[in-house]
Structure formats: C-alpha cells, structure tokens
C-alpha positions in Angstrom: 0.0 0.0 0.0 1.3 3.5 -0.9 1.4 6.4 1.5 -1.3 8.2 -0.5 -3.6 5.2 -0.3 -3.2 4.9 3.4 -3.7 8.6 3.9 -6.9 8.3 1.8 -8.1 5.4 4.0 -7.4 7.2 7.2 -9.0 10.4 5.9 -12.1 8.3 5.0 -12.4 7.0 8.6 -11.9 10.5 9.9 -14.6 12.0 7.7 -17.1 9.1 8.2 -17.0 9.3 12.0 -16.2 13.1 12.3 -13.1 12.4 14.3 -11.5 15.8 13.6 -12.8 19.4 13.5 -11.1 22.5 12.4 -8.8 23.9 15.0 -8.7 20.7 17.2 -6.0 20.6 19.8 -5.0 16.9 20.1 -2.9 14.9 22.6 -1.3 12.1 20.5 -0.3 9.0 22.5 3.0 7.8 21.0 4.8 4.8 22.4 7.5 4.6 19.6 5.8 1.5 18.2 4.9 1.3 14.5 1.2 2.0 15.1 1.6 5.2 17.1 4.5 6.5 15.0 2.5 6.1 11.8 -0.5 7.8 13.5 1.7 10.7 14.5 3.1 11.2 11.0 -0.3 11.0 9.3 -2.0 13.4 11.8 0.9 15.7 11.1 0.2 15.4 7.4 -3.4 16.5 8.0 -2.3 19.3 10.4 -2.7 22.0 7.8 -6.0 20.7 6.4 -7.7 20.8 9.8 -5.6 23.6 11.4 -4.6 21.0 14.1 -2.4 21.6 17.2 -0.6 18.4 18.1 1.0 17.6 21.4 3.0 14.4 21.6 2.6 12.4 24.8 5.0 9.6 25.8 4.5 7.6 29.0 7.3 5.4 30.5 5.5 2.6 32.4 8.8 1.5 34.0 8.3 -2.1 32.9 11.2 -2.5 30.3 14.1 -0.4 31.6 16.5 -1.5 28.8 14.1 -0.4 26.0 12.2 2.6 27.4 15.2 5.0 27.2 15.6 4.4 23.4 11.8 4.7 22.9 11.6 8.1 24.7 14.6 9.4 22.7 13.1 8.3 19.4 9.7 9.9 20.2 11.3 13.1 21.4 13.6 13.3 18.3 10.7 12.9 15.9 8.6 15.4 17.8 11.4 17.9 17.6 11.9 17.2 13.9 8.2 17.8 13.2 8.2 20.9 15.4 5.7 19.5 17.9 5.6 19.9 21.8 6.8 16.7 23.6 5.5 15.6 27.0 7.2 12.8 28.9 6.3 11.1 32.2 7.6 8.1 34.2 5.2 6.0 36.3 5.9 2.9 38.4 3.0 0.8 37.1 3.9 -2.2 39.3 3.5 -0.1 42.4 0.3 1.4 41.2 -1.0 -2.1 40.5 -0.2 -3.3 44.0 -2.0 -0.3 45.6 -5.1 -0.7 43.4 -5.1 -4.5 43.4 -5.8 -4.7 39.7 -4.1 -6.5 36.7 -0.9 -5.1 35.2 -2.6 -4.3 31.9 -5.5 -2.5 33.7 -3.0 -0.5 35.8 -1.1 0.5 32.7 -4.3 1.6 31.1 -5.4 3.7 34.0 -2.1 5.5 34.5 -1.9 6.1 30.7 -5.3 7.8 30.6 -4.6 9.8 33.7 -1.5 11.1 32.0 -3.5 12.0 28.8 -6.3 13.6 30.9 -3.8 15.7 32.8 -2.3 16.9 29.5 -5.8 17.7 28.2 -6.2 20.1 31.1 -2.7 21.6 30.7 -3.2 22.3 27.0 -7.0 22.7 26.9 -7.0 19.9 24.4 -10.1 18.7 22.6 -9.1 15.1 21.7 -6.8 12.2 22.6 -5.6 10.3 19.5 -4.6 6.6 19.9 -3.0 4.2 17.5 -5.4 1.2 17.7 -5.9 -0.5 14.4 -8.0 -3.3 12.8 -6.0 -6.1 14.2 -6.3 -4.6 17.7 -10.0 -4.7 17.1 -10.0 -8.4 16.3 -8.0 -9.2 19.4 -10.3 -7.1 21.6 -13.4 -8.8 20.1 -12.0 -12.3 20.8 -11.0 -11.3 24.4 -14.5 -10.0 25.1 -16.1 -13.1 23.5 -14.0 -15.3 25.8 -15.2 -13.3 28.8 -18.9 -13.7 27.8 -19.6 -10.1 26.7 -22.9 -9.1 25.3 -23.7 -6.8 22.4 -22.1 -3.8 24.0 -18.7 -5.6 24.4 -18.8 -7.3 21.0 -19.3 -4.0 19.2 -15.5 -3.6 19.9 -13.6 -0.4 20.2 -15.2 2.7 18.7 -13.5 5.1 16.3 -14.6 7.9 18.7 -15.5 7.5 22.4 -17.0 10.1 24.7 -16.6 12.6 21.9 -12.9 13.0 22.5 -10.9 9.7 22.3 -10.3 9.1 18.6 -8.8 6.1 16.8 -8.1 7.2 13.1 -6.3 3.9 12.3 -9.1 1.6 13.5 -10.0 0.5 9.9 -6.4 -0.1 8.8 -4.7 -3.5 9.1 -1.3 -3.9 10.9 0.4 -5.3 7.8 -0.5 -2.1 5.9 0.8 0.1 8.7 4.1 -1.7 8.8 4.3 -1.5 5.0 3.7 2.2 5.0 6.3 2.8 7.8 8.9 1.1 5.7 7.9 2.7 2.4 7.6 6.2 3.9 10.8 5.8 6.1 8.9 6.3 9.4 11.1 5.3 12.2 9.8 3.0 15.0 10.9 0.5 17.6 9.6 -3.0 18.4 8.2 -3.6 21.9 9.6 -6.9 23.1 6.7 -7.4 25.5 4.5 -8.0 22.4 6.0 -11.4 22.1 5.6 -12.5 25.7 3.1 -15.4 25.8 2.1 -14.8 29.4 -0.4 -12.2 28.0 -3.6 -13.7 26.5 -3.8 -10.9 23.9 -0.3 -11.9 22.6 -1.3 -15.6 22.4 -4.4 -14.7 20.4 -2.3 -12.6 18.0 0.7 -14.9 17.7 -1.0 -18.4 17.9 -4.8 -18.6 17.7 -5.6 -16.1 14.9 -3.0 -17.4 12.5 -4.1 -21.0 13.3 -7.8 -20.1 12.5 -6.8 -18.3 9.2 -4.6 -21.2 8.2 -6.8 -24.2 9.0 -10.4 -23.0 9.4 -11.2 -19.7 7.7 -8.8 -17.8 5.5 -10.7 -14.5 5.8 -11.4 -14.8 9.5 -10.1 -11.4 10.5 -12.0 -9.5 7.9 -15.2 -11.5 8.5 -15.0 -10.8 12.3 -14.3 -7.1 11.6 -17.3 -7.0 9.4 -19.4 -8.5 12.2 -18.2 -5.9 14.6 -19.4 -3.2 12.2 -22.9 -4.8 12.0 -23.0 -5.2 15.8 -21.9 -1.6 16.3 -25.0 -0.5 14.3 -27.3 -2.8 16.3 -25.7 -1.5 19.6 -26.2 2.1 18.5 -29.9 1.5 17.9 -30.2 -0.2 21.3 -28.4 2.6 23.0 -30.7 5.2 21.4 -33.7 3.3 22.7 -32.1 3.0 26.2 -31.4 6.7 26.2 -35.0 7.4 25.3 -36.2 5.1 28.1 -33.8 6.7 30.6 -35.2 10.1 29.9 -38.7 8.9 30.4 -38.4 6.9 33.7 -35.2 8.1 35.5 -35.2 11.2 37.8 -31.9 12.8 38.6 -30.9 14.6 41.7 -27.5 15.9 42.9 -26.2 12.7 44.5 -28.8 10.2 43.4 -30.9 8.9 40.5 -34.1 7.1 41.1 -36.9 5.4 39.1 -40.1 3.5 39.5 -39.7 -0.3 39.8 -42.8 -1.1 37.8 -41.8 1.2 35.0 -38.4 -0.4 34.8 -39.8 -3.9 34.8 -42.1 -2.9 31.9 -39.0 -2.5 29.6 -37.5 -5.3 27.6 -34.8 -7.0 29.6 -32.1 -5.7 27.2 -33.2 -2.1 27.6 -33.7 -2.6 31.4 -30.0 -3.7 31.6 -28.8 -0.7 29.6 -30.9 1.8 31.6 -29.3 0.5 34.8 -25.8 0.9 33.3 -26.6 4.5 32.3 -27.8 5.3 35.8 -24.7 3.9 37.4 -22.4 5.8 35.0 -24.2 9.1 35.4 -24.5 9.0 39.2 -20.7 8.2 39.3 -19.7 11.0 36.9 -22.5 13.2 35.7 -20.9 14.2 32.5 -19.6 10.7 31.6 -21.0 7.9 29.5 -18.8 5.4 31.4 -19.6 1.8 30.6 -20.1 0.3 34.0 -18.7 -3.0 35.2 -21.0 -5.8 33.8 -20.9 -7.7 37.1 -22.4 -4.9 39.1 -25.1 -4.2 36.6 -26.0 -7.9 36.6 -26.0 -7.9 40.4 -28.6 -5.1 40.5 -30.6 -6.6 37.5 -30.8 -10.0 39.2 -31.8 -8.6 42.6 -34.7 -6.7 40.9 -36.0 -10.0 39.5 -36.4 -11.5 43.0 -39.7 -11.0 45.0 -38.0 -9.1 47.8 -39.8 -5.8 48.3 -36.6 -4.0 49.4 -32.8 -4.5 49.4 -29.6 -2.6 49.8 -26.6 -3.4 47.6 -23.2 -1.7 48.3 -21.4 -1.1 45.0 -17.8 0.0 44.0 -16.7 3.6 43.4 -18.7 4.9 46.4 -22.2 4.0 45.2 -25.0 1.8 46.5 -28.3 0.6 45.1 -31.4 0.7 47.3 -34.9 -0.7 46.6 -37.8 0.5 48.8 -40.8 -1.3 47.3 -41.6 0.8 44.2 -38.7 3.1 44.4 -35.3 2.0 43.1 -32.4 4.5 43.7 -28.7 4.5 43.1 -26.8 7.0 45.3 -23.3 8.2 46.2 -21.9 7.5 49.6 -21.9 4.7 52.1 -25.2 3.2 53.3 -25.6 3.7 57.1 -26.0 0.5 59.1 -27.0 0.7 62.7 -25.6 -2.1 65.0 -27.7 -3.6 67.8 -27.9 -1.1 70.7 -29.7 -0.6 74.0 -29.6 2.5 76.2 -31.1 3.2 79.6 -32.9 6.6 79.7 -33.0 9.4 82.3 -36.6 9.7 83.4 -37.4 12.4 83.7 -34.6 13.9 81.8 -32.7 14.0 78.5 -30.7 11.2 77.0 -28.5 11.5 73.9 -28.3 8.4 71.7 -24.9 8.5 70.1 -25.5 5.5 67.9 -28.3 7.2 66.0 -27.4 10.8 66.7 -30.7 11.7 68.3 -32.0 12.7 71.7 -34.9 11.4 73.9 -36.7 13.7 76.3 -38.9 12.3 79.0 -41.0 14.5 81.3 -44.1 14.3 83.4 -46.9 16.6 82.3 -50.1 17.6 84.0 -53.2 15.6 83.2 -56.5 17.4 83.1 -58.6 14.7 81.6 -59.6 14.1 77.9 -57.5 12.8 75.1 -53.9 13.8 74.3 -53.3 14.5 70.6 -49.5 14.5 69.8 -48.6 17.5 67.6 -45.9 15.4 66.0 -45.2 11.8 65.1 -42.0 12.1 67.3 -44.0 12.8 70.4 -46.1 10.3 72.5 -48.2 10.6 75.6 -48.1 7.5 77.8 -49.8 6.3 81.0 -47.0 6.9 83.5 -48.2 4.4 86.1 -48.4 1.5 83.6 -44.6 1.9 82.9 -41.8 0.0 84.7 -38.7 2.1 85.3 -36.0 2.4 84.2 -37.1 2.9 80.6 -34.8 1.9 77.8 -34.4 2.5 74.1 -33.1 -0.2 71.7 -33.6 -1.2 68.1 -35.5 -4.1 66.4 -34.8 -7.7 67.3 -36.2 -10.9 65.6 -39.3 -12.1 67.3 -40.4 -8.7 68.7 -44.1 -8.3 69.2 -46.4 -5.4 70.4 -50.1 -4.6 70.6 -50.8 -1.7 68.1 -53.0 0.9 69.7 -56.7 0.3 68.9 -56.1 -3.5 68.3 -56.8 -6.6 70.3 -54.0 -9.1 70.5 -50.3 -8.7 69.6 -48.6 -8.4 66.2 -45.1 -9.3 65.1 -43.1 -6.1 64.6 -41.8 -7.6 61.4 -45.4 -7.8 60.0 -46.0 -4.2 61.2 -42.9 -3.0 59.3 -44.0 -4.9 56.2 -47.5 -3.4 56.3 -45.9 0.0 56.4 -43.5 -0.9 53.6 -40.4 -0.1 55.7 -37.4 -1.8 54.1 -35.7 -4.6 56.0 -32.3 -2.7 56.1 -34.0 0.4 57.6 -35.8 -1.4 60.5 -32.7 -1.3 62.7 -32.6 2.5 62.4 -36.0 2.8 64.1 -35.7 3.2 68.0 -38.1 1.4 70.3 -39.1 2.6 73.7 -39.0 -0.3 76.1 -40.6 -0.9 79.6 -39.6 -4.2 81.2 -40.0 -6.7 78.4 -42.6 -4.7 76.5 -42.4 -2.4 73.5 -44.1 0.8 74.6 -43.6 2.9 71.5 -42.3 2.3 68.0 -40.9 5.8 68.0 -42.3 7.8 65.2 -45.0 5.2 64.3 -47.3 3.7 66.9 -47.6 3.2 70.7 -48.6 -0.1 72.4 -52.3 -0.1 73.3 -51.5 -1.2 76.9 -49.6 2.1 77.6 -52.1 4.6 76.1 -53.7 7.3 78.3 -57.3 6.5 79.4 -60.0 8.0 81.6 -58.2 6.1 84.5 -54.8 7.7 83.8 -53.5 9.8 86.7 -50.0 10.6 85.6 -48.8 11.2 82.0 -45.3 10.8 80.6 -44.5 12.9 77.6 -41.8 11.3 75.4 -40.1 13.1 72.5 -37.5 12.1 70.0 -35.3 15.0 68.7 
C-alpha cells in the first residue's frame, strides 16, 4: 500500500466518524511502536487541512528499563523534527498495580489515561488520539467473546468514544501500517513485550488467529471485523432506545438517580439492563457515559428479578443501590448500618443516643382529663403508672411483638414494618421505647395499646425524639 492510499483510507475514517474538527488541539499518545509513530506522521500530514495543534505524549511505564530510554529518545527526536511539543512522564505501574489491586494491563491503562487527561487540562486539548488498528479490534473482540460479553462488548472499540478519544487507524490492518512505515521511512521500535506469551492478547495474536486463518477460515479477521461493524450498528440502535427510556423513567438529583420499579420492569430486559448501566455511569460521573462493570449491573438486575420488596446493595466507586418497594435508587456515599444497641434513659430527663445521633426527652406533664393528641409523630403521651422504670431504648430484634393501639392481641413487629413498607435494612434504624419486656412505643410510628392514656390515667409521661 502506498502512503497516499493509506492517507486516503485514514481520511475516509476521519470523515465518516467526524473524528476531527477545524482547530482541534490533540494529545497524541505515542509509544515509539509502529502504530503510534504512523499515527503521529499522518496526523501531522493532516495538520494544515484541519488547522490542528498536536501535542506528543510519551509515557514510560517502568516495565522495560532496557528499552524505554531508546523509545523516549526516538519519540522526542521525531517530535522535535516535526516541530511538535513533547511531553514525557515516568510511572511505576507495578507499584500502582499493588496499591489498586488490579491487573498489570489495567494498571497500565489507568495511568496512561490519567497522563493523557492531565495533558488535556494543561493544553486545553479537545481530543486524545490513539493508534489502535483493525488487528487490535479483532483481538479485543476475541478477548471479550471469551469473557462472555454481550452486544455492548462485541461492538468492539469505537472510532470515537466520549466525543474525544479518537482512533483514526481503526480500519487499517497492521500489515498495511508496517508496509507504510517502511515505504515512507517512518522510524519505529519494536516492543519486546508484544512477544511474551504470558499475556492472553499476545497468544491470540501470535497463535490462535494465525491458526484459524490457516486451518479453518482464511478470511477470519475480515469477517470478524465486518461482524463488529454490524454489531456496532445494532448496539447504536439499542443505545438510542435505552437513552429514550432513561429520559422517560429516570429522575436525577444531585447525588442520586431514582426510578419506579414497575416502569423499569415494563421495559424489555435488554433495555432494562442498559438503563441501569446508564444510571450507574451518570451517578458516578454526571458528564460521563462510562460503561459500568458488567458484574455490578448484573448484580442489580438479578436482585430486581427477585420477589424481595426491598434491598440494599453496596457497589464499588462509592455508590450503592437501594430498593424501597416501588422506588429504586442509586446513590453516592456509604449506606448507614446501625448495629444492635440498648440505652437506659433518664426519666425524667434528656438522654443523647450516640449510635443514631438523636435525643430522647422524658417529662411528666399535668393531666387534666380528655385525650392527648400529639402535635408530631415524634411525640407520644403515655400512662406513666403503667410503665416500669428504668425505661430503655433499643432497636429491632427478631421475634419482637407489640399490641398496636386500637387493636386486640399482639402483632409481630416484622409484620407491622412490612405493612408500612419499611425496608428490611432500615428497620434497625427505628428506635423502640422499652418498659420491662414490653415495647411501649415504636418511635415515630405507633404506641402499644397497653400504655395509652385512658380515663383512668392519673399521671402522663411525655416522650419526644429530637
């Protein structure tokens, strides 16, 4: 392939996906390998047509000390020859991996994008250009297929992602890139780690793909690439429908997004899954279209299929999902869990409950006959003489029973909470006023019929939760 032919092919990809706009300022990730070096030279060839400002970014991962110095020197030399700014950074990826407890490849990816994002801020850059090509796409598709990806994964890498990460070489094959590098005298270095078979991606490239093309399907790579293009179109349609559903049923607040359970269940399962993924991504980073971890989306999706009226699921990245009967919400922060507690109260007097951050006030009030009507749900009037001191406050325990005011016979506290649609994980947060072995008052909800004021009451205890 001639340089002009490759330039035409790259330009076709750029125009088809609108990868470049006039005046773009672009961070170009250049490793010194053939892909990124060809990318740099061809973007430079288009610099005048698009009035581009190019900034060359080279990251030393600290993984191959004997090679990295030569790579940095080559990239810096070419940047200088082309008259482009050169940015260099060294990062200890192995240490970063230990801290984050992630794979080496994921650690390298994270530090690389952090470097690029920092440069975007420094230079007010519009785009980040990467040298991924058609063979990288095939390897990515196979990796995701092995991991059980759905349509979103099998669409492969996109020519443009989040409106700013561009891959102009994504429709060009590796052999053409190497041919052009030699024909156009573009210097590059070979990364020895590309031949290490402890990486699955390398084994796919070096062993499996050649074997398939030799023994099973000669045009395997091109056929798989064609499939990715078709799947990309299908995925775009599904994403559009999911975005429409999201706008119709999801309500956004500052730290939370919530929706109606029945409305979510009315969607096709494929749309339901995507809506949940969008909610997670947007609560985490409001401006981002981050593709959330499939495992966590599945975790929420599966929990919603169970008959449980409520649940609480801690998630990664500082989020949690909560279902309260018809309301499903995803929020930032850590869900509060209250441990079992029991506190003796000053009576009369004030007692601060550290575990729930509230205060109980108990005082005797004058009784002049007639019914007491509490002005607030956090205030109760009780028959003082029916109480056994000292009074205590504790939270819910399995087997608790009480006699709701106005009813004959007792009821399980669990059933009372279910009837009021109080989620299981919130029941421990509700304080109970205790006299002897009896629940006197489910604070904020209902008093026990045996402790209400009556015509026979002589002394009244006023209890208030602040």
